[in-house]
C-alpha positions in Angstrom: 0.0 0.0 0.0 1.1 3.5 -0.8 2.7 5.3 2.2 0.7 8.5 1.6 -2.6 7.0 0.5 -3.3 5.0 3.6 -3.0 7.8 6.2 -5.1 10.1 3.9 -7.8 7.4 3.7 -7.7 6.8 7.4 -8.1 10.6 7.9 -11.3 10.3 5.8 -12.5 7.5 8.0 -11.8 9.7 11.0 -13.9 12.5 9.6 -16.7 10.1 8.8 -16.6 8.6 12.3 -16.5 11.9 14.1 -18.8 13.8 11.9 -21.6 11.2 11.7 -20.9 9.3 15.0 -20.3 6.1 13.0 -18.3 3.1 14.3 -18.8 4.2 17.9 -18.7 0.7 19.2 -15.7 -0.3 17.1 -13.5 2.7 17.4 -12.6 5.2 20.2 -11.5 3.9 23.6 -10.6 0.5 22.3 -7.5 -1.6 21.7 -7.0 -2.4 18.0 -5.9 -5.9 17.1 -4.5 -6.0 13.5 -5.4 -9.1 11.5 -2.3 -10.6 9.9 -2.0 -11.3 6.2 -2.2 -14.8 4.7 1.4 -15.8 5.5 3.6 -15.5 8.6 5.8 -12.4 8.5 8.6 -12.3 11.1 9.2 -8.6 11.7 7.7 -6.4 9.0 4.3 -4.7 9.7 1.5 -6.0 7.5 -1.3 -4.0 6.0 -3.7 -4.5 8.9 -1.0 -3.5 11.4 -0.1 -0.3 9.4 -3.8 0.5 9.2 -4.3 0.0 13.0 -1.4 2.3 13.7 -2.8 5.0 11.4 -6.2 4.7 13.1 -4.5 5.2 16.5 -2.5 8.1 15.3 -5.6 10.0 14.3 -7.2 9.3 17.7 -9.6 6.5 16.9 -8.1 4.0 19.4 -6.3 3.9 22.7 -3.7 1.2 21.8 -2.6 -1.2 19.1 -1.9 -4.8 20.2 -0.5 -7.0 17.4 -1.5 -10.1 19.4 -2.6 -12.3 16.5 0.1 -14.0 14.4 -0.1 -16.5 11.5 1.6 -19.7 12.6 1.1 -21.2 9.1 0.2 -19.8 5.7 -3.3 -20.0 4.1 -4.2 -19.4 0.5 -4.4 -15.7 -0.3 -8.1 -15.0 -0.8 -7.6 -12.2 -3.3 -6.1 -14.6 -5.8 -8.2 -17.8 -5.1 -11.4 -18.6 -6.9 -14.5 -18.2 -4.8 -14.8 -21.9 -4.0 -11.1 -22.3 -3.0 -10.8 -19.5 -0.5 -9.6 -20.5 3.0 -12.4 -21.7 5.4 -13.0 -20.2 8.8 -11.4 -23.3 10.3 -8.3 -23.0 8.1 -7.9 -19.4 9.3 -8.6 -20.3 12.9 -6.0 -23.0 13.0 -3.4 -20.9 11.3 -3.7 -18.1 13.9 -1.7 -18.0 17.1 -1.8 -15.6 20.1 1.3 -13.7 21.4 1.0 -14.7 25.0 2.8 -11.5 26.2 -0.4 -9.7 25.5 -2.5 -11.9 27.7 -0.5 -10.6 30.7 -1.0 -7.0 29.5 -4.7 -7.5 29.4 -4.9 -7.7 33.1 -3.3 -4.2 33.4 -4.8 -3.0 30.1 -1.5 -2.0 28.6 0.5 1.2 28.9 -1.7 4.0 30.2 -4.9 2.4 28.9 -7.4 2.7 31.7 -10.9 1.2 31.8 -13.5 1.4 34.5 -13.3 -1.3 37.1 -15.3 -4.3 36.0 -15.7 -3.0 32.4 -14.8 -5.6 29.8 -11.7 -5.3 27.6 -12.8 -3.8 24.3 -10.9 -5.2 21.3 -11.4 -4.3 17.7 -10.0 -6.4 14.9 -8.6 -4.3 12.0 -8.3 -5.7 8.5 -7.9 -4.0 5.1 -10.7 -5.8 3.2 -13.7 -7.9 4.1 -15.4 -10.2 1.6 -17.4 -12.9 3.4 -15.9 -12.4 6.8 -14.2 -15.7 7.2 -10.9 -14.2 8.3 -12.5 -11.9 10.8 -14.8 -14.6 12.2 -11.8 -16.9 12.7 -9.7 -14.1 14.3 -12.6 -13.2 16.6 -12.8 -16.8 17.7 -9.1 -17.0 18.4 -9.2 -13.7 20.4 -12.3 -15.0 22.3 -10.3 -18.1 23.3 -7.5 -15.9 24.7 -9.7 -13.1 26.2 -13.0 -14.8 27.0 -14.5 -11.7 28.7 -13.6 -9.2 26.1 -16.0 -7.4 23.8 -14.7 -8.1 20.3 -15.7 -6.1 17.2 -14.1 -5.6 13.8 -13.3 -2.8 11.4 -12.4 -3.3 7.7 -11.2 -0.4 5.6 -12.9 -1.8 2.5 -15.7 -4.2 1.7 -16.6 -6.1 -1.4 -20.0 -5.6 -2.8 -22.6 -8.3 -2.5 -24.1 -9.7 -5.7 -26.6 -7.2 -7.0 -25.4 -4.4 -4.7 -24.7 -1.2 -6.6 -21.8 1.2 -5.9 -23.5 4.6 -5.2 -20.6 6.5 -3.7 -16.9 6.0 -3.5 -16.9 6.5 0.2 -19.8 4.5 1.6 -19.2 3.5 5.3 -21.5 1.0 6.8 -21.9 -1.0 9.9 -22.9 -4.7 9.7 -22.5 -8.2 11.1 -20.5 -11.3 10.4 -22.2 -14.5 11.6 -21.7 -18.2 11.5 -24.6 -19.5 9.3 -24.9 -23.1 8.0 -21.2 -23.8 8.5 -19.7 -20.7 7.0 -19.3 -17.0 7.5 -22.1 -14.6 6.3 -21.7 -10.9 6.2 -24.6 -8.4 6.2 -24.2 -6.0 4.4 
């Protein structure tokens, strides 16, 4: 991704979020958890991580925790035919948790303060959502590590559903990803 394009686009998200009070449950006083790409990357920040840091820099999050890691590669969805994209289970088994963050959850990180008894608020951050398989698997892995946390997701871009028309270039929406008949389903 272009080094200049991403921060500008995130600034547009910020304007949309602040100006229209969108994404209130997913952004704000939350900890962003970047969703890793399809292959393990040892040290370089991936797109979701860069996006999360940009969101934090414009004030849309309290912290960024790169707690999710790919332990093994999965097929890259962008280049796979629809019927050959990784399943929720493939994504789930490929994810691991950096255990250092589990200890941080008890103190809520550096300077991040939440009300006593309030659940930890985690928001997964990904660049694109299609069906939601990756986000559903990532949410499942986070839930296993942080069972009392509220987990939401934010994707910078979404694919259009069959029959859905593009009316505006910037068209933010809120929706859901659910487990339906053995697969992820996203609405809208």
